Structure formats: structure tokens, C-alpha cells
DODOKOL-571627 format. One record per atom (N, C-alpha, C): x, y, z. Coordinates in nm, 4 decimals. Example, Ala and Ser with C-alpha at 12.3 -4.5 7.8 and 13.67 -1.06 7.14 Angstrom:
2
+----------+----------+----------+
:        x :        y :        z :
+----------+----------+----------+
:   1.3190 :  -0.5690 :   0.7800 :
:   1.2300 :  -0.4500 :   0.7800 :
:   1.3200 :  -0.3300 :   0.7800 :
:   1.2850 :  -0.2250 :   0.7080 :
:   1.3670 :  -0.1060 :   0.7140 :
:   1.2900 :   0.0030 :   0.7870 :
+----------+----------+----------+
This chain:
170
+----------+----------+----------+
:        x :        y :        z :
+----------+----------+----------+
:  -0.0921 :  -1.3077 :   0.9953 :
:  -0.0527 :  -1.4264 :   1.0606 :
:  -0.1433 :  -1.5450 :   1.0428 :
:  -0.2706 :  -1.5337 :   1.0721 :
:  -0.3524 :  -1.6545 :   1.0727 :
:  -0.4494 :  -1.6627 :   0.9548 :
:  -0.4404 :  -1.5698 :   0.8609 :
:  -0.5283 :  -1.5746 :   0.7440 :
:  -0.4467 :  -1.5731 :   0.6166 :
:  -0.4910 :  -1.6522 :   0.5224 :
:  -0.4337 :  -1.6545 :   0.3889 :
:  -0.5423 :  -1.6053 :   0.2940 :
:  -0.5154 :  -1.4940 :   0.2256 :
:  -0.6129 :  -1.4360 :   0.1339 :
:  -0.5819 :  -1.4808 :  -0.0078 :
:  -0.6869 :  -1.5153 :  -0.0812 :
:  -0.6748 :  -1.5581 :  -0.2197 :
:  -0.7708 :  -1.4780 :  -0.3054 :
:  -0.7211 :  -1.4329 :  -0.4209 :
:  -0.8054 :  -1.3641 :  -0.5170 :
:  -0.8542 :  -1.4695 :  -0.6156 :
:  -0.9859 :  -1.4806 :  -0.6283 :
:  -1.0456 :  -1.5759 :  -0.7210 :
:  -1.1367 :  -1.4997 :  -0.8163 :
:  -1.1954 :  -1.5692 :  -0.9148 :
:  -1.2754 :  -1.5007 :  -1.0157 :
:  -1.3949 :  -1.4266 :  -0.9581 :
:  -1.4472 :  -1.4728 :  -0.8468 :
:  -1.5653 :  -1.4082 :  -0.7899 :
:  -1.5337 :  -1.3076 :  -0.6802 :
:  -1.4099 :  -1.2969 :  -0.6383 :
:  -1.3771 :  -1.2003 :  -0.5346 :
:  -1.2600 :  -1.2418 :  -0.4489 :
:  -1.2754 :  -1.2212 :  -0.3182 :
:  -1.1694 :  -1.2446 :  -0.2218 :
:  -1.2143 :  -1.3525 :  -0.1244 :
:  -1.1323 :  -1.4546 :  -0.1071 :
:  -1.1621 :  -1.5587 :  -0.0092 :
:  -1.0440 :  -1.5677 :   0.0866 :
:  -1.0719 :  -1.6165 :   0.2078 :
:  -0.9645 :  -1.6302 :   0.3055 :
:  -0.9761 :  -1.7628 :   0.3781 :
:  -0.8606 :  -1.8128 :   0.4142 :
:  -0.8494 :  -1.9394 :   0.4845 :
:  -0.7866 :  -1.9130 :   0.6202 :
:  -0.8512 :  -1.9621 :   0.7258 :
:  -0.7918 :  -1.9548 :   0.8583 :
:  -0.6839 :  -2.0628 :   0.8619 :
:  -0.5581 :  -2.0222 :   0.8725 :
:  -0.4475 :  -2.1184 :   0.8614 :
:  -0.4309 :  -2.2057 :   0.9853 :
:  -0.4885 :  -2.1666 :   1.0980 :
:  -0.4815 :  -2.2525 :   1.2180 :
:  -0.5838 :  -2.3642 :   1.2123 :
:  -0.7050 :  -2.3325 :   1.1670 :
:  -0.8129 :  -2.4324 :   1.1677 :
:  -0.8390 :  -2.4925 :   1.0302 :
:  -0.7812 :  -2.4309 :   0.9248 :
:  -0.8063 :  -2.4689 :   0.7855 :
:  -0.9545 :  -2.4556 :   0.7493 :
:  -1.0195 :  -2.3577 :   0.8113 :
:  -1.1599 :  -2.3273 :   0.7851 :
:  -1.1674 :  -2.2129 :   0.6850 :
:  -1.2496 :  -2.2325 :   0.5791 :
:  -1.2712 :  -2.1254 :   0.4816 :
:  -1.3714 :  -2.0254 :   0.5370 :
:  -1.3373 :  -1.8988 :   0.5302 :
:  -1.4270 :  -1.7921 :   0.5731 :
:  -1.5193 :  -1.7545 :   0.4573 :
:  -1.6314 :  -1.6887 :   0.4854 :
:  -1.7229 :  -1.6501 :   0.3769 :
:  -1.6520 :  -1.5611 :   0.2748 :
:  -1.6778 :  -1.5832 :   0.1457 :
:  -1.6131 :  -1.5005 :   0.0425 :
:  -1.6702 :  -1.3590 :   0.0407 :
:  -1.5910 :  -1.2655 :  -0.0090 :
:  -1.6353 :  -1.1276 :  -0.0298 :
:  -1.6395 :  -1.1081 :  -0.1813 :
:  -1.7566 :  -1.0800 :  -0.2348 :
:  -1.7760 :  -1.0702 :  -0.3790 :
:  -1.7571 :  -0.9278 :  -0.4280 :
:  -1.7059 :  -0.9163 :  -0.5512 :
:  -1.6864 :  -0.7877 :  -0.6184 :
:  -1.7537 :  -0.7931 :  -0.7547 :
:  -1.7874 :  -0.6752 :  -0.8092 :
:  -1.8578 :  -0.6671 :  -0.9374 :
:  -1.7693 :  -0.7064 :  -1.0547 :
:  -1.6390 :  -0.6871 :  -1.0420 :
:  -1.5460 :  -0.7130 :  -1.1518 :
:  -1.4218 :  -0.7807 :  -1.0955 :
:  -1.3365 :  -0.8327 :  -1.1829 :
:  -1.2136 :  -0.8961 :  -1.1344 :
:  -1.1289 :  -0.8002 :  -1.0509 :
:  -1.0644 :  -0.8545 :  -0.9498 :
:  -0.9784 :  -0.7748 :  -0.8626 :
:  -0.8472 :  -0.7457 :  -0.9343 :
:  -0.8075 :  -0.6187 :  -0.9317 :
:  -0.6830 :  -0.5742 :  -0.9939 :
:  -0.5681 :  -0.5856 :  -0.8944 :
:  -0.5920 :  -0.5461 :  -0.7694 :
:  -0.4886 :  -0.5482 :  -0.6665 :
:  -0.5534 :  -0.5571 :  -0.5295 :
:  -0.4828 :  -0.6203 :  -0.4369 :
:  -0.5285 :  -0.6297 :  -0.2982 :
:  -0.4067 :  -0.6335 :  -0.2080 :
:  -0.4190 :  -0.5718 :  -0.0913 :
:  -0.3102 :  -0.5713 :   0.0059 :
:  -0.3703 :  -0.5615 :   0.1458 :
:  -0.3125 :  -0.6370 :   0.2377 :
:  -0.3589 :  -0.6358 :   0.3769 :
:  -0.2794 :  -0.5340 :   0.4570 :
:  -0.3438 :  -0.4777 :   0.5594 :
:  -0.2728 :  -0.3890 :   0.6512 :
:  -0.1658 :  -0.4702 :   0.7239 :
:  -0.0631 :  -0.4062 :   0.7776 :
:   0.0384 :  -0.4811 :   0.8524 :
:  -0.0198 :  -0.5614 :   0.9685 :
:  -0.1270 :  -0.5122 :   1.0294 :
:  -0.1896 :  -0.5850 :   1.1401 :
:  -0.2793 :  -0.6977 :   1.0902 :
:  -0.3170 :  -0.6933 :   0.9630 :
:  -0.4019 :  -0.7962 :   0.9055 :
:  -0.5497 :  -0.7805 :   0.9336 :
:  -0.5912 :  -0.6690 :   0.9931 :
:  -0.7328 :  -0.6529 :   1.0265 :
:  -0.8182 :  -0.6040 :   0.9101 :
:  -0.7549 :  -0.5479 :   0.8078 :
:  -0.8274 :  -0.4997 :   0.6906 :
:  -0.7507 :  -0.5363 :   0.5643 :
:  -0.8260 :  -0.5542 :   0.4558 :
:  -0.7669 :  -0.5765 :   0.3241 :
:  -0.8220 :  -0.4684 :   0.2322 :
:  -0.7333 :  -0.4004 :   0.1612 :
:  -0.7724 :  -0.2968 :   0.0668 :
:  -0.7718 :  -0.3585 :  -0.0728 :
:  -0.8823 :  -0.3386 :  -0.1458 :
:  -0.9026 :  -0.4061 :  -0.2737 :
:  -0.9462 :  -0.3055 :  -0.3797 :
:  -0.8894 :  -0.3197 :  -0.4998 :
:  -0.9312 :  -0.2417 :  -0.6159 :
:  -0.9776 :  -0.3408 :  -0.7212 :
:  -1.0982 :  -0.3177 :  -0.7753 :
:  -1.1433 :  -0.4034 :  -0.8850 :
:  -1.1389 :  -0.3249 :  -1.0157 :
:  -1.1577 :  -0.3959 :  -1.1247 :
:  -1.1402 :  -0.3368 :  -1.2576 :
:  -1.2562 :  -0.2495 :  -1.3027 :
:  -1.3652 :  -0.2423 :  -1.2283 :
:  -1.4828 :  -0.1707 :  -1.2757 :
:  -1.5020 :  -0.0318 :  -1.2171 :
:  -1.4178 :   0.0064 :  -1.1213 :
:  -1.4497 :   0.1323 :  -1.0550 :
:  -1.3246 :   0.2101 :  -1.0160 :
:  -1.3487 :   0.3302 :  -0.9691 :
:  -1.2442 :   0.4166 :  -0.9158 :
:  -1.2549 :   0.4166 :  -0.7636 :
:  -1.2848 :   0.3003 :  -0.7091 :
:  -1.3087 :   0.2882 :  -0.5661 :
:  -1.2135 :   0.1876 :  -0.5040 :
:  -1.1634 :   0.2230 :  -0.3882 :
:  -1.0820 :   0.1342 :  -0.3068 :
:  -1.1761 :   0.0781 :  -0.2007 :
:  -1.1940 :  -0.0535 :  -0.1989 :
:  -1.2833 :  -0.1165 :  -0.1014 :
:  -1.2021 :  -0.1649 :   0.0174 :
:  -1.2560 :  -0.1447 :   0.1367 :
:  -1.1899 :  -0.1865 :   0.2602 :
:  -1.2675 :  -0.3054 :   0.3158 :
:  -1.2008 :  -0.4213 :   0.3198 :
:  -1.2633 :  -0.5437 :   0.3688 :
:  -1.2231 :  -0.5643 :   0.5143 :
:  -1.3221 :  -0.5789 :   0.6013 :
:  -1.3001 :  -0.6041 :   0.7437 :
:  -1.2870 :  -0.7546 :   0.7642 :
:  -1.1735 :  -0.8001 :   0.8155 :
:  -1.1504 :  -0.9440 :   0.8302 :
:  -1.2376 :  -1.0068 :   0.9380 :
:  -1.2865 :  -0.9290 :   1.0337 :
:  -1.3682 :  -0.9847 :   1.1411 :
:  -1.5135 :  -1.0048 :   1.0978 :
:  -1.5572 :  -0.9294 :   0.9976 :
:  -1.6943 :  -0.9434 :   0.9473 :
:  -1.6996 :  -1.0118 :   0.8113 :
:  -1.5816 :  -1.0293 :   0.7484 :
:  -1.5752 :  -1.0851 :   0.6133 :
:  -1.6709 :  -1.0102 :   0.5209 :
:  -1.6612 :  -0.8779 :   0.5269 :
:  -1.7484 :  -0.7924 :   0.4469 :
:  -1.6776 :  -0.6602 :   0.4172 :
:  -1.7268 :  -0.5910 :   0.3148 :
:  -1.6733 :  -0.4587 :   0.2828 :
:  -1.7244 :  -0.3611 :   0.3871 :
:  -1.6310 :  -0.2949 :   0.4564 :
:  -1.6658 :  -0.2038 :   0.5647 :
:  -1.6688 :  -0.0570 :   0.5210 :
:  -1.5941 :  -0.0254 :   0.4152 :
:  -1.5867 :   0.1146 :   0.3712 :
:  -1.5413 :   0.1188 :   0.2259 :
:  -1.5649 :   0.2341 :   0.1634 :
:  -1.5184 :   0.2610 :   0.0274 :
:  -1.4449 :   0.3940 :   0.0291 :
:  -1.3373 :   0.4017 :  -0.0457 :
:  -1.2621 :   0.5249 :  -0.0613 :
:  -1.2640 :   0.5590 :  -0.2098 :
:  -1.3136 :   0.6762 :  -0.2445 :
:  -1.3197 :   0.7185 :  -0.3840 :
:  -1.1826 :   0.7680 :  -0.4282 :
:  -1.1345 :   0.7121 :  -0.5385 :
:  -1.0060 :   0.7513 :  -0.5957 :
:  -1.0287 :   0.8436 :  -0.7146 :
:  -0.9294 :   0.9271 :  -0.7485 :
:  -0.9446 :   1.0174 :  -0.8635 :
:  -0.9471 :   0.9454 :  -0.9983 :
:  -0.9060 :   0.8190 :  -1.0029 :
:  -0.9017 :   0.7433 :  -1.1275 :
:  -0.8896 :   0.5952 :  -1.0974 :
:  -0.8556 :   0.5172 :  -1.1998 :
:  -0.8413 :   0.3723 :  -1.1849 :
:  -0.7022 :   0.3391 :  -1.1311 :
:  -0.6969 :   0.2515 :  -1.0338 :
:  -0.5704 :   0.2084 :  -0.9736 :
:  -0.5229 :   0.0786 :  -1.0361 :
:  -0.3902 :   0.0562 :  -1.0330 :
:  -0.3352 :  -0.0674 :  -1.0887 :
:  -0.2480 :  -0.1435 :  -0.9905 :
:  -0.2086 :  -0.0821 :  -0.8804 :
:  -0.1248 :  -0.1507 :  -0.7813 :
:  -0.1385 :  -0.0795 :  -0.6471 :
:  -0.1101 :  -0.1538 :  -0.5397 :
:  -0.1192 :  -0.1009 :  -0.4036 :
:   0.0078 :  -0.1362 :  -0.3278 :
:   0.0505 :  -0.0467 :  -0.2398 :
:   0.1691 :  -0.0720 :  -0.1569 :
:   0.1480 :  -0.0072 :  -0.0205 :
:   0.1661 :  -0.0879 :   0.0858 :
:   0.1433 :  -0.0392 :   0.2207 :
:   0.2692 :   0.0114 :   0.2873 :
:   0.2512 :   0.1110 :   0.3694 :
:   0.3518 :   0.1570 :   0.4644 :
:   0.3686 :   0.0452 :   0.5673 :
:   0.4912 :   0.0014 :   0.5990 :
:   0.5094 :  -0.1082 :   0.6957 :
:   0.4495 :  -0.0808 :   0.8331 :
:   0.4318 :   0.0466 :   0.8691 :
:   0.3725 :   0.0799 :   0.9985 :
:   0.2220 :   0.1078 :   0.9888 :
:   0.1652 :   0.0972 :   0.8704 :
:   0.0211 :   0.1090 :   0.8540 :
:  -0.0352 :   0.2489 :   0.8549 :
:   0.0445 :   0.3513 :   0.8262 :
:  -0.0060 :   0.4885 :   0.8244 :
:  -0.0617 :   0.5281 :   0.6889 :
:   0.0066 :   0.4863 :   0.5824 :
:  -0.0291 :   0.5290 :   0.4476 :
:  -0.0382 :   0.4096 :   0.3536 :
:  -0.1227 :   0.4250 :   0.2530 :
:  -0.1321 :   0.3306 :   0.1431 :
:  -0.0957 :   0.4072 :   0.0170 :
:  -0.0014 :   0.3543 :  -0.0597 :
:   0.0363 :   0.4138 :  -0.1865 :
:  -0.0395 :   0.3392 :  -0.2960 :
:  -0.1081 :   0.4151 :  -0.3820 :
:  -0.1934 :   0.3588 :  -0.4858 :
:  -0.1412 :   0.4056 :  -0.6209 :
:  -0.1007 :   0.3109 :  -0.7038 :
:  -0.0491 :   0.3464 :  -0.8358 :
:  -0.1643 :   0.3777 :  -0.9296 :
:  -0.1542 :   0.4907 :  -0.9983 :
:  -0.2544 :   0.5276 :  -1.0970 :
:  -0.2273 :   0.4517 :  -1.2261 :
:  -0.3300 :   0.3881 :  -1.2796 :
:  -0.3152 :   0.3066 :  -1.3995 :
:  -0.2680 :   0.3913 :  -1.5171 :
:  -0.1600 :   0.3435 :  -1.5827 :
:  -0.1113 :   0.4076 :  -1.7038 :
:  -0.0354 :   0.5366 :  -1.6845 :
:  -0.0018 :   0.5732 :  -1.5600 :
:   0.0679 :   0.6998 :  -1.5358 :
:   0.1802 :   0.6798 :  -1.4359 :
:   0.2780 :   0.7683 :  -1.4389 :
:   0.3862 :   0.7680 :  -1.3408 :
:   0.3477 :   0.8585 :  -1.2246 :
:   0.2475 :   0.8139 :  -1.1512 :
:   0.2055 :   0.8878 :  -1.0334 :
:   0.1379 :   0.7914 :  -0.9371 :
:   0.1227 :   0.8384 :  -0.8149 :
:   0.0582 :   0.7570 :  -0.7111 :
:  -0.0248 :   0.8491 :  -0.6229 :
:  -0.1299 :   0.7915 :  -0.5665 :
:  -0.2089 :   0.8630 :  -0.4680 :
:  -0.1657 :   0.8157 :  -0.3300 :
:  -0.1666 :   0.9065 :  -0.2356 :
:  -0.1331 :   0.8738 :  -0.0971 :
:  -0.2641 :   0.8754 :  -0.0182 :
:  -0.2942 :   0.7615 :   0.0459 :
:  -0.4175 :   0.7480 :   0.1231 :
:  -0.3798 :   0.7353 :   0.2704 :
:  -0.4391 :   0.8201 :   0.3555 :
:  -0.4191 :   0.8114 :   0.5001 :
:  -0.5097 :   0.7008 :   0.5530 :
:  -0.4525 :   0.6009 :   0.6145 :
:  -0.5285 :   0.4847 :   0.6592 :
:  -0.6194 :   0.5175 :   0.7776 :
:  -0.5747 :   0.6009 :   0.8682 :
:  -0.6556 :   0.6338 :   0.9854 :
:  -0.7839 :   0.7071 :   0.9536 :
:  -0.7847 :   0.7851 :   0.8451 :
:  -0.9023 :   0.8653 :   0.8097 :
:  -0.9687 :   0.8216 :   0.6793 :
:  -0.9089 :   0.7259 :   0.6086 :
:  -0.9587 :   0.6812 :   0.4776 :
:  -0.9704 :   0.7998 :   0.3814 :
:  -0.8712 :   0.8859 :   0.3839 :
:  -0.8743 :   1.0076 :   0.3036 :
:  -0.7599 :   1.0057 :   0.2032 :
:  -0.7901 :   1.0411 :   0.0776 :
:  -0.6859 :   1.0563 :  -0.0236 :
:  -0.6192 :   1.1915 :   0.0018 :
:  -0.4908 :   1.1876 :   0.0382 :
:  -0.4188 :   1.3112 :   0.0713 :
:  -0.3776 :   1.3881 :  -0.0531 :
:  -0.3587 :   1.3169 :  -0.1646 :
:  -0.3193 :   1.3826 :  -0.2886 :
:  -0.2415 :   1.2890 :  -0.3777 :
:  -0.1951 :   1.3448 :  -0.4887 :
:  -0.1185 :   1.2692 :  -0.5874 :
:   0.0261 :   1.3157 :  -0.5859 :
:   0.1157 :   1.2224 :  -0.6160 :
:   0.2585 :   1.2532 :  -0.6245 :
:   0.3137 :   1.1942 :  -0.7535 :
:   0.4093 :   1.2643 :  -0.8136 :
:   0.4742 :   1.2150 :  -0.9349 :
:   0.5841 :   1.1175 :  -0.8946 :
:   0.5781 :   0.9956 :  -0.9472 :
:   0.6797 :   0.8951 :  -0.9179 :
:   0.6708 :   0.7808 :  -1.0169 :
:   0.7852 :   0.7259 :  -1.0520 :
:   0.7855 :   0.5996 :  -1.1249 :
:   0.7507 :   0.4906 :  -1.0239 :
:   0.6897 :   0.3825 :  -1.0689 :
:   0.6540 :   0.2707 :  -0.9804 :
:   0.7509 :   0.1582 :  -1.0113 :
:   0.8419 :   0.1322 :  -0.9197 :
:   0.9452 :   0.0303 :  -0.9363 :
:   0.9322 :  -0.0714 :  -0.8238 :
:   1.0065 :  -0.1818 :  -0.8303 :
:   1.0005 :  -0.2778 :  -0.7194 :
:   1.0428 :  -0.2176 :  -0.5851 :
:   1.1310 :  -0.1181 :  -0.5868 :
:   1.1815 :  -0.0599 :  -0.4630 :
:   1.1209 :   0.0760 :  -0.4280 :
:   1.0695 :   0.1481 :  -0.5230 :
:   1.0154 :   0.2821 :  -0.5020 :
:   0.8794 :   0.2930 :  -0.5683 :
:   0.7871 :   0.3680 :  -0.5116 :
:   0.7967 :   0.4467 :  -0.3892 :
:   0.7822 :   0.3588 :  -0.2654 :
:   0.8259 :   0.4144 :  -0.1523 :
:   0.8063 :   0.3493 :  -0.0233 :
:   0.7916 :   0.4543 :   0.0845 :
:   0.7374 :   0.4106 :   0.1987 :
:   0.7231 :   0.4986 :   0.3146 :
:   0.8272 :   0.4568 :   0.4169 :
:   0.9087 :   0.5514 :   0.4612 :
:   1.0125 :   0.5243 :   0.5594 :
:   0.9576 :   0.5234 :   0.7012 :
:   1.0397 :   0.4780 :   0.7956 :
:   0.9963 :   0.4718 :   0.9358 :
:   0.9539 :   0.6074 :   0.9934 :
:   1.0087 :   0.7158 :   0.9402 :
:   0.9745 :   0.8491 :   0.9897 :
:   0.8507 :   0.9077 :   0.9224 :
:   0.7879 :   0.8327 :   0.8305 :
:   0.6695 :   0.8809 :   0.7611 :
:   0.6984 :   0.9535 :   0.6312 :
:   0.8275 :   0.9716 :   0.5980 :
:   0.8623 :   1.0336 :   0.4700 :
:   0.8394 :   0.9327 :   0.3578 :
:   0.7938 :   0.9826 :   0.2447 :
:   0.7685 :   0.8968 :   0.1296 :
:   0.8789 :   0.9205 :   0.0276 :
:   0.9467 :   0.8125 :  -0.0127 :
:   1.0536 :   0.8190 :  -0.1120 :
:   0.9932 :   0.7969 :  -0.2500 :
:   1.0254 :   0.8864 :  -0.3428 :
:   0.9692 :   0.8836 :  -0.4776 :
:   1.0804 :   0.8803 :  -0.5812 :
:   1.0626 :   0.8013 :  -0.6868 :
:   1.1558 :   0.8009 :  -0.8001 :
:   1.1089 :   0.9072 :  -0.8984 :
:   1.1875 :   1.0150 :  -0.9094 :
:   1.1523 :   1.1258 :  -0.9976 :
:   1.2694 :   1.1549 :  -1.0899 :
:   1.2606 :   1.1045 :  -1.2125 :
:   1.3710 :   1.1194 :  -1.3067 :
:   1.4927 :   1.0439 :  -1.2558 :
:   1.6061 :   1.1114 :  -1.2505 :
:   1.7298 :   1.0502 :  -1.2000 :
:   1.7428 :   1.0595 :  -1.0488 :
:   1.6526 :   1.1314 :  -0.9854 :
:   1.6640 :   1.1584 :  -0.8429 :
:   1.5626 :   1.0789 :  -0.7613 :
:   1.5900 :   1.0706 :  -0.6317 :
:   1.4930 :   1.0185 :  -0.5356 :
:   1.4569 :   1.1343 :  -0.4446 :
:   1.3285 :   1.1657 :  -0.4407 :
:   1.2794 :   1.2752 :  -0.3579 :
:   1.2083 :   1.2185 :  -0.2367 :
:   1.2215 :   1.2857 :  -0.1244 :
:   1.1499 :   1.2500 :  -0.0026 :
:   1.0515 :   1.3616 :   0.0276 :
:   0.9251 :   1.3204 :   0.0521 :
:   0.8221 :   1.4182 :   0.0854 :
:   0.7619 :   1.3816 :   0.2201 :
:   0.7058 :   1.4805 :   0.2867 :
:   0.6347 :   1.4565 :   0.4115 :
:   0.5055 :   1.3821 :   0.3799 :
:   0.4790 :   1.2730 :   0.4504 :
:   0.3628 :   1.1902 :   0.4213 :
:   0.2299 :   1.2600 :   0.4399 :
:   0.2181 :   1.3460 :   0.5362 :
:   0.0897 :   1.4109 :   0.5660 :
:   0.0629 :   1.5316 :   0.4769 :
:   0.1655 :   1.6127 :   0.4530 :
:   0.1453 :   1.7356 :   0.3757 :
:   0.1845 :   1.7210 :   0.2290 :
:   0.2618 :   1.6179 :   0.1959 :
:   0.3153 :   1.5929 :   0.0619 :
:   0.4106 :   1.7028 :   0.0164 :
:   0.4654 :   1.7759 :   0.1107 :
:   0.5641 :   1.8804 :   0.0788 :
:   0.7032 :   1.8192 :   0.0671 :
:   0.7848 :   1.8702 :  -0.0265 :
:   0.9218 :   1.8177 :  -0.0421 :
:   1.0038 :   1.8367 :   0.0852 :
:   1.0844 :   1.7359 :   0.1182 :
:   1.1704 :   1.7437 :   0.2360 :
:   1.3178 :   1.7346 :   0.1962 :
:   1.3549 :   1.6326 :   0.1210 :
:   1.4941 :   1.6123 :   0.0787 :
:   1.4970 :   1.5534 :  -0.0613 :
:   1.6148 :   1.5589 :  -0.1226 :
:   1.6344 :   1.5016 :  -0.2555 :
:   1.7736 :   1.4405 :  -0.2612 :
:   1.7826 :   1.3212 :  -0.3174 :
:   1.9113 :   1.2559 :  -0.3405 :
:   1.9354 :   1.2599 :  -0.4910 :
:   2.0278 :   1.3439 :  -0.5322 :
:   2.0575 :   1.3583 :  -0.6744 :
:   2.1181 :   1.2284 :  -0.7280 :
:   2.0710 :   1.1865 :  -0.8441 :
:   2.1128 :   1.0618 :  -0.9101 :
:   2.0857 :   0.9380 :  -0.8252 :
:   1.9991 :   0.9500 :  -0.7267 :
:   1.9675 :   0.8377 :  -0.6390 :
:   1.8838 :   0.7294 :  -0.7041 :
:   1.8158 :   0.7614 :  -0.8144 :
:   1.7309 :   0.6619 :  -0.8809 :
:   1.8128 :   0.5527 :  -0.9491 :
:   1.9435 :   0.5723 :  -0.9619 :
:   2.0291 :   0.4695 :  -1.0214 :
:   2.0537 :   0.3548 :  -0.9243 :
:   2.0238 :   0.3770 :  -0.7965 :
:   2.0459 :   0.2748 :  -0.6939 :
:   1.9174 :   0.1995 :  -0.6644 :
:   1.9333 :   0.0828 :  -0.6007 :
:   1.8187 :   0.0081 :  -0.5504 :
:   1.7998 :   0.0486 :  -0.4053 :
:   1.6783 :   0.0864 :  -0.3682 :
:   1.6504 :   0.1359 :  -0.2337 :
:   1.5828 :   0.0278 :  -0.1504 :
:   1.6304 :   0.0157 :  -0.0265 :
:   1.5742 :  -0.0823 :   0.0664 :
:   1.5581 :  -0.0153 :   0.2019 :
:   1.4344 :   0.0157 :   0.2422 :
:   1.4163 :   0.0826 :   0.3720 :
:   1.4292 :  -0.0167 :   0.4874 :
:   1.4943 :   0.0252 :   0.5922 :
:   1.5033 :  -0.0574 :   0.7126 :
:   1.5236 :   0.0341 :   0.8323 :
:   1.4955 :  -0.0197 :   0.9484 :
:   1.5109 :   0.0557 :   1.0720 :
:   1.6416 :   0.0131 :   1.1372 :
:   1.7339 :   0.1058 :   1.1516 :
:   1.8645 :   0.0775 :   1.2094 :
:   1.8557 :   0.0918 :   1.3608 :
:   1.8948 :  -0.0124 :   1.4318 :
:   1.8860 :  -0.0068 :   1.5793 :
:   2.0201 :   0.0221 :   1.6453 :
:   2.1184 :   0.0635 :   1.5684 :
:   2.2470 :   0.1027 :   1.6247 :
:   2.3459 :  -0.0109 :   1.6301 :
:   2.4636 :   0.0231 :   1.6810 :
:   2.5693 :  -0.0757 :   1.6929 :
:   2.5475 :  -0.1628 :   1.8141 :
:   2.5919 :  -0.2851 :   1.8051 :
:   2.5816 :  -0.3774 :   1.9173 :
:   2.7184 :  -0.3942 :   1.9800 :
:   2.7213 :  -0.4117 :   2.1105 :
:   2.8521 :  -0.4297 :   2.1757 :
:   2.9195 :  -0.5594 :   2.1272 :
:   3.0501 :  -0.5525 :   2.1147 :
:   3.1283 :  -0.6696 :   2.0742 :
:   3.1475 :  -0.7648 :   2.1905 :
:   3.1578 :  -0.8910 :   2.1564 :
:   3.1904 :  -0.9919 :   2.2576 :
:   3.3359 :  -0.9726 :   2.2985 :
:   3.3653 :  -0.9848 :   2.4267 :
:   3.5030 :  -0.9692 :   2.4740 :
:   3.5806 :  -1.0978 :   2.4617 :
+----------+----------+----------+
């Protein structure tokens, strides 16, 4: 809401959009490959081109608060809308790592194509994966298969929370 993050050659800078005050920059050793903020905006997860590390930037301190070691180099990041999991695309491969945000722990790797719509985390915590012609759903915590939609990869997937039918006006 009140911060605008910008990736620049020296790292990550943020602007307080209410006061138009620039916050102190957070420097990285190499150019940033990907960055994404938590849904609450209290942390920004950053991957740079020099390491297999996911850096966690604390917005209240404008500093790196933690590091998460990844099994390889990442090329893209995607957040769960409810802030439980971070999906990390492995560079050059059709797979992603699932990171638990509450514990900063890499839960494991999953096979999936990385598309504009998939993978994603649903409201129930299931992770939808594009696997060949199918879309598979796995449990977010255990990474065990839950369901499969045969030939589902031919469709465009858009997760949303359905709140039911609304009464009609009389």
C-alpha cells in the first residue's frame, strides 16, 4: 500500500508513497533477477544473479533480515495471495521450489512449466502445477499429489475465492 519498490543497478530502493520520502537503499552484490513483496508488504524477497540465496528484506529496517539457501539459481518468484508459500522458478528448468514463508524453509521441488497462470497457490493451500497436458494439484505442506485435471493445461487458469450466490433484488 504505502511503498513503491524499484529495482535499480545497485539494489532495491523504496519510496514512501504518502510522504514521497525515499527510504535507504538495500544493496546487493549483483544485479537483481527477481523480487516480490509479501501480500502484507512487510517483507520483500529478492534473488540476485550471483548466488543461490533468497534474501528477505525487512521493510521496517530497510535491511536484509534473513537468507534462505536455494538448491540452485532462481529466475522468477511468485507469491501465494495469502502469504503462506513462495514459488521459486529454477533457472533453465521446468521446476519450482516451494518455500514456506512462516519458517523460511524450502519444502522441496515440484515439476511444473512456468506460465503466466501456472503454477499458483489456491485459497485452500493446494498448489496447481502445469505438468504436460494436465494440471496437478498438490498439498502445499507435504507436496503430495491431491488431484489431477486431465488435459487441463490447455485452459487458462485463474484462481479466485467464490463467496456464493447473492440474493436477487425483488
